[in-house]
MARBATOR-422581 format. One record per residue: residue in three letters; y, z, x of N, C-alpha, C, CB in turn. Coordinates in steps of 0.2 Angstrom, whole numbers, padded with zeros to 4 digits, always signed. Atoms other than C-alpha are relative to their C-alpha. Glycine has a CB too. Layout:
N
ALAYZXYZXYZXYZX;...
***
This chain:
124
MET+0007-0003-0002+0463-0060-0100+0001+0005+0005-0005-0006+0002;SER+0000-0005-0004+0461-0044-0092-0007+0001+0003+0003+0007-0003;ILE+0006-0001-0003+0448-0041-0079+0000+0007+0004-0003-0006+0005;CYS-0001-0006-0003+0445-0023-0074-0006+0001+0005+0000+0006-0005;TYR+0004-0001-0005+0436-0018-0058+0000+0008+0002+0001-0004+0007;ASP+0000-0007-0003+0430+0000-0052-0002+0000+0007-0006+0004-0004;ASN+0001+0001-0007+0427-0007-0035+0007-0003+0003-0006-0005+0002;LEU-0006+0002-0003+0444-0007-0026+0000-0005+0006+0004+0006+0003;ALA+0001+0005-0006+0437-0016-0010-0001-0007-0003-0006+0002+0004;ALA+0001+0007+0002+0432-0031-0021+0006-0002-0003-0006+0001-0006;LEU-0006+0002+0003+0448-0031-0030+0005-0003+0006+0004+0005-0004;LYS-0005+0001-0006+0458-0031-0013-0003-0007+0003+0000+0005+0005;ALA+0003+0006-0003+0446-0045-0007+0002-0006-0004-0008+0000+0001;LEU-0002+0006+0004+0450-0056-0022+0007-0001+0000-0002+0002-0007;ARG-0008+0002+0000+0469-0054-0020+0002-0002+0007+0003+0007-0002;ALA-0002+0002-0007+0468-0058-0001+0002-0007+0000-0006+0002+0005;VAL-0002+0007-0001+0477-0074+0004-0006-0004+0004+0006+0000+0004;ARG+0005+0003-0004+0463-0078+0017-0007+0004-0001+0002-0001+0007;THR+0007-0004+0000+0444-0074+0016-0005-0004+0004-0002+0001-0007;THR+0005+0003-0004+0429-0078+0027-0006+0001-0005-0001+0003+0006;SER+0006-0001+0005+0417-0073+0012+0000-0006-0004+0000+0006-0003;ARG+0001+0006+0005+0410-0088+0003+0000+0002-0007-0007-0004+0002;LEU+0001-0003+0006+0406-0077-0012+0008+0001-0003-0004+0006-0001;VAL-0006-0001+0002+0424-0071-0013+0004-0006-0001+0004+0005+0006;TYR-0004+0006+0000+0431-0088-0010-0002-0004-0007-0002-0005+0005;GLN+0002+0003+0006+0420-0095-0025+0003+0004-0006-0007+0000+0000;CYS-0003-0004+0005+0427-0080-0036+0007-0002-0001-0002+0007+0001;GLN-0008+0002+0000+0445-0084-0031+0001-0007-0003+0002+0000+0007;ARG+0000+0006+0003+0442-0102-0036-0001+0000-0007-0005-0005+0003;ALA+0001+0000+0007+0435-0098-0052+0005+0004-0004-0007+0004-0002;LEU-0006-0003+0003+0449-0086-0056+0006-0005+0000+0002+0006+0004;ASN-0006+0004+0000+0462-0099-0051-0001-0006-0006+0000-0004+0007;ASP+0001+0005+0005+0453-0112-0063+0001+0003-0007-0007-0002+0000;ILE-0001-0004+0006+0453-0099-0077+0008+0001-0001-0003+0007+0000;SER-0008-0002+0001+0472-0094-0074+0004-0007-0001+0002+0003+0007;ALA-0004+0006+0001+0477-0113-0075+0000-0001-0008-0004-0006+0003;ARG+0000+0000+0007+0473-0111-0094+0001+0006-0004-0007-0003-0002;HIS-0001-0006+0003+0475-0093-0097+0003+0005+0005-0007+0003-0003;ALA-0003-0005-0004+0485-0078-0091-0006+0005+0002+0006+0004-0004;VAL+0006-0005-0003+0473-0067-0080+0003+0005+0004-0005-0004+0005;GLY-0002-0006-0004+0476-0050-0074-0006+0004+0003+0004+0005-0005;LEU+0006-0004-0003+0465-0040-0062+0003+0007+0001-0001-0004+0007;PHE-0002-0007+0000+0466-0021-0063-0006+0004+0002+0001+0002-0007;TRP+0005-0005-0002+0457-0007-0055+0000+0006-0005+0002+0003+0007;VAL+0002-0006+0005+0449+0007-0066-0004+0005+0004-0003-0002-0007;PRO+0005-0005-0003+0441+0023-0059-0007-0001-0003+0003+0007-0001;GLY+0007+0001+0002+0422+0022-0060-0003+0007-0002-0004-0003+0005;HIS+0004-0006+0001+0410+0035-0068+0005+0005-0003-0003+0002+0006;VAL-0004-0006+0003+0424+0044-0078+0000-0001-0008+0007-0001+0002;GLY+0000+0001+0007+0419+0038-0096+0004-0005-0003+0002+0007-0003;ILE-0004+0006+0003+0429+0022-0098-0005-0004-0004+0004-0003+0005;ARG+0005+0003+0004+0419+0014-0112-0002-0007+0003+0002-0001-0007;GLY+0001+0006-0003+0420-0004-0105-0004+0000+0006+0006-0004+0000;ASN+0003+0000-0006+0416+0001-0088-0007+0003+0000+0004+0005+0005;GLU+0007-0003+0000+0401+0012-0093-0005-0006-0003+0000+0006-0005;ILE+0004+0005+0003+0394-0003-0103-0002-0005+0006+0004-0004-0006;ALA+0002+0004-0006+0396-0014-0087-0004+0003+0005+0007-0002+0003;ASP+0004-0004-0004+0388-0001-0077-0007+0000-0002+0002+0007+0001;GLY+0007+0000+0003+0373-0001-0089-0003-0007+0001+0000+0001-0007;PHE+0002+0006-0002+0372-0020-0087-0002-0001+0007+0005-0006-0002;ALA+0002+0001-0007+0372-0019-0069-0006+0004+0002+0006+0003+0005;SER+0007-0004-0001+0358-0006-0069-0006-0004-0002+0001+0007-0003;CYS+0005+0004+0002+0348-0017-0079-0002-0006+0004+0001-0003-0008;GLY+0001+0006-0005+0351-0032-0068-0003+0001+0007+0007-0003+0001;SER+0003-0002-0007+0347-0023-0052-0007+0002-0001+0004+0006+0003;ALA+0007-0002+0001+0330-0018-0059-0004-0007+0000-0001+0004-0007;LEU+0004+0007+0000+0325-0037-0061-0001-0002+0007+0005-0005-0004;SER+0002+0003-0007+0317-0047-0047+0006-0005+0001-0007-0004-0001;PHE-0005+0004-0002+0329-0057-0037-0002-0007+0000+0002+0002+0007;PHE+0001+0007+0000+0330-0076-0039+0006-0004+0002-0003-0003-0007;GLY-0006+0004-0003+0341-0089-0031+0000+0000+0007+0006+0003-0003;PRO+0000+0001-0008+0346-0093-0013+0000+0007+0003+0006-0004+0002;GLU+0000-0006-0004+0343-0080+0000+0007+0002+0002-0004+0000+0006;THR-0007-0002-0002+0359-0069+0003+0000+0000+0008+0001+0007-0002;ALA-0002+0000-0007+0367-0070+0020+0005+0005+0002+0002-0008+0002;LEU-0005-0005-0002+0377-0058+0030+0004-0004+0005-0004+0006+0004;GLY-0004+0004-0004+0392-0066+0037+0002+0004+0006+0007-0001-0004;VAL-0001-0003-0006+0396-0063+0055+0006-0004+0003-0006-0001+0005;SER-0006+0003-0002+0414-0066+0062-0001-0003+0007+0005+0005+0000;ARG+0000+0004-0006+0417-0078+0076+0001+0005+0006+0005-0005+0000;ARG-0002-0005-0005+0424-0063+0086-0006+0004+0002+0006+0004-0002;ASP+0006-0004-0001+0408-0052+0084-0005-0004+0004-0002+0002-0007;LEU+0005+0004-0004+0397-0067+0089+0002-0001+0007+0000-0007-0004;GLN-0003+0002-0007+0408-0071+0104-0001+0007+0005+0007-0002+0000;THR+0001-0007-0004+0407-0052+0110-0007+0001+0001+0004+0006-0004;SER+0007-0002-0001+0389-0050+0107-0004-0005+0005-0004+0000-0007;LEU+0003+0005-0004+0384-0066+0115+0003+0000+0007+0001-0007-0002;GLY-0003-0001-0007+0396-0063+0130-0003+0006+0003+0007+0001-0001;ARG+0004-0006-0003+0388-0046+0133-0007-0002+0002+0000+0006-0005;TRP+0007+0002-0001+0371-0053+0132+0000-0004+0006-0003-0004-0006;LEU+0000+0005-0006+0375-0067+0145+0002+0004+0006+0006-0005-0001;VAL-0001-0004-0006+0383-0054+0157-0006+0004+0002+0006+0004-0002;ASN+0006-0004-0001+0368-0043+0155-0006-0004+0003-0003+0003-0006;GLN+0005+0005-0003+0356-0058+0158+0002-0002+0007-0001-0006-0004;HIS-0002+0002-0007+0366-0064+0173-0001+0006+0005+0007-0003+0000;GLY+0000-0006-0004+0367-0046+0180-0007+0002+0002+0003+0006-0003;ALA+0007-0002-0001+0348-0044+0178-0003-0004+0006-0004-0001-0006;PHE+0002+0005-0005+0346-0059+0190+0004+0001+0006-0001-0007-0003;GLY-0005+0000-0006+0359-0053+0202+0005-0005+0001-0004+0000+0006;GLU-0005+0005+0000+0371-0066+0197+0006+0003-0003-0002-0006-0004;VAL-0006-0002+0003+0389-0064+0192+0003-0006-0003+0005+0003+0006;LEU-0003+0005+0003+0398-0075+0180+0007-0001+0003+0000+0000-0008;VAL-0007+0001-0003+0414-0083+0188+0003-0006-0004-0001-0002+0007;THR-0004+0005+0003+0428-0093+0182+0000-0006+0005+0007+0002-0001;PRO+0000+0006-0004+0431-0111+0189+0004+0002+0007+0003-0006-0003;LYS-0004-0001-0006+0443-0103+0202-0004+0005+0004+0007+0003-0002;GLY+0004-0005-0004+0429-0091+0208+0001+0007-0001+0001-0002+0007;ARG-0001-0007+0001+0435-0075+0200-0005+0002-0005+0007+0001-0003;PRO+0005-0002+0005+0423-0064+0190+0003-0001-0007-0001+0008+0001;ALA-0002+0001+0007+0424-0069+0171-0001+0006-0004-0005-0006-0003;SER+0000-0006+0005+0428-0057+0158-0003-0003-0007+0008+0002-0002;LEU+0004+0002+0006+0419-0057+0141+0004-0005-0004-0001+0006-0004;SER-0003+0005+0004+0433-0067+0133+0000-0007+0003+0008+0003-0001;GLN+0000+0007-0003+0431-0081+0145-0007-0003+0000+0002+0001+0007;VAL+0006+0002+0000+0413-0083+0142+0000-0005-0006-0006+0005-0002;PRO+0000+0005+0005+0411-0100+0132-0005+0002-0006+0000-0007+0002;VAL+0005-0001+0005+0403-0098+0115+0000-0006-0005+0002+0006-0005;TRP+0001+0005+0005+0396-0112+0104+0002+0001-0007-0007-0003+0001;ALA-0002-0001+0007+0404-0114+0087-0003-0006-0004+0008+0000-0001;PRO+0003+0006+0004+0397-0125+0073+0005-0005+0000-0001+0003-0008;GLY-0004+0006+0000+0403-0142+0074+0002-0003+0007+0007+0001-0004;GLN-0001+0002-0007+0405-0142+0093-0007-0003+0003+0002+0006+0004;ASN+0005+0003-0004+0394-0153+0104-0002+0004+0006+0001-0007+0002;LEU+0003-0004-0006+0383-0144+0117+0001-0004+0006-0007+0002-0001;
***
């Protein structure tokens, strides 16, 4: 079975060893399940250059995008690092607004990387 993509980023995401995207992970699992029974090849093809199968797929995608969305709401993944940086900056700004300085247990000014951030599964 050959699966052709005109989206190089999607193809690279599927070939990645690790992913933080739930959708990519689900696709990887589906491909692994299929490849247990069939030989599977993932290939990149240039888009919008007249490749018949790709033009047909683009037509289906256009029809699908014109339909009303149904299903669970999509979510935008945010990395733990981005969350820590944003919350850390917010905390520093909030403390600064009240004339306070965040300090470490040793009494030194805290850097953003030392600001504790709650993660799912941790107790408060």
